[in-house]
C-alpha positions in Angstrom: -22.9 8.7 6.0 -23.1 5.3 6.2 -20.9 2.2 6.3 -22.2 0.8 2.8 -21.6 4.3 1.1 -17.9 4.6 2.8 -17.2 1.2 1.3 -18.7 1.8 -2.0 -16.2 5.4 -2.5 -13.3 3.6 -0.8 -13.3 -0.1 -2.8 -13.8 -0.7 -6.1 -13.7 -4.3 -7.0 -12.9 -4.2 -10.7 -10.0 -1.8 -10.1 -8.9 -3.8 -7.1 -9.0 -6.9 -9.7 -6.9 -4.8 -12.0 -4.3 -4.4 -9.4 -3.4 -8.0 -9.4 0.3 -8.7 -10.6 1.1 -4.8 -10.8 3.8 -3.0 -9.3 2.7 -0.1 -6.6 5.1 2.0 -4.8 3.7 3.1 -1.3 5.0 6.2 0.7 4.0 5.9 4.2 3.8 9.3 6.6 3.8 8.3 10.4 2.5 11.2 12.4 3.2 11.0 16.6 0.1 12.3 19.0 1.2 15.4 18.6 0.4 15.4 14.5 4.3 16.0 13.4 6.4 13.4 11.3 7.3 10.7 13.3 9.0 8.8 10.1 9.1 8.5 6.4 9.0 4.7 4.7 8.8 4.1 1.4 8.2 0.2 -0.3 7.5 -1.2 -3.3 6.2 -4.7 -4.4 3.6 -6.7 -6.7 0.0 -7.1 -5.7 -0.8 -10.5 -4.9 -4.2 -10.3 -3.7 -6.9 -7.8 -3.1 -10.2 -8.4 -1.3 -12.0 -6.1 0.6 -12.5 -8.3 3.3 -8.6 -8.4 3.1 -7.2 -5.4 1.7 -4.6 -5.1 -0.8 -1.5 -7.6 0.5 1.5 -6.7 -1.7 5.1 -9.1 -2.5 7.8 -6.7 -1.7 10.6 -6.2 -3.7 14.0 -4.0 -3.4 15.3 -3.9 0.5 12.3 -6.2 2.0 12.3 -8.6 -1.1 10.2 -12.1 0.2 8.3 -10.2 2.7 4.8 -9.0 2.7 2.8 -6.0 3.6 -1.2 -5.9 3.6 -2.4 -2.3 2.9 -6.1 -1.5 3.8 -9.1 -2.1 1.7 -8.9 1.3 -0.1 -8.2 1.2 -3.7 -9.6 5.1 -3.9 -5.8 5.8 -2.1 -4.4 4.3 -5.6 -3.6 5.9 -8.2 -1.6 5.4 -11.6 2.0 6.4 -11.5 3.1 9.6 -13.6 5.8 9.3 -16.0 8.9 9.7 -14.3 7.9 8.3 -10.7 10.3 5.9 -9.7 11.1 4.2 -6.4 14.1 4.9 -4.3 15.9 1.6 -5.9 14.9 3.2 -9.5 12.0 0.8 -10.7 8.9 2.4 -12.0 5.8 1.0 -10.5 2.1 1.0 -12.2 0.5 2.7 -9.6 1.4 4.5 -6.6 -0.3 4.8 -3.0 -0.1 7.9 -0.6 -1.0 7.0 3.2 -0.8 9.1 6.0 -1.0 7.5 9.5 -1.8 8.5 12.8 0.2 6.6 15.2 3.5 3.7 15.5 5.3 2.9 12.0 4.9 -0.8 11.1 7.4 -2.9 9.5 7.0 -5.4 6.2 6.0 -9.1 7.6 8.6 -11.6 6.8 6.9 -14.0 4.4 8.4 -17.0 5.6 7.9 -16.2 9.7 5.6 -18.7 11.6 3.2 -17.4 14.3 
């Protein structure tokens, strides 16, 4: 499979455009080097940017209000939230994404931090 075919499978520009302004719940499962669950995290926020070059950027709500989190540019991992799905804070998202990550847990970036 070529990179162009992979990109076509995982990135849908029209779908990405439709994510803007919508709420997204993401469930992250981090696995250690043995493939065992090391940590689970849940974030939700409003999609403020979605480009194939930069990924899908969330303005987080709830516990991480004001922080941002960038997901990889893979719209194929995002689906409409089914009725009854809520965040830990009780919010009802428009979309949901579940990710399994092999590596160390990540944390949201404070939106006002300067490098």
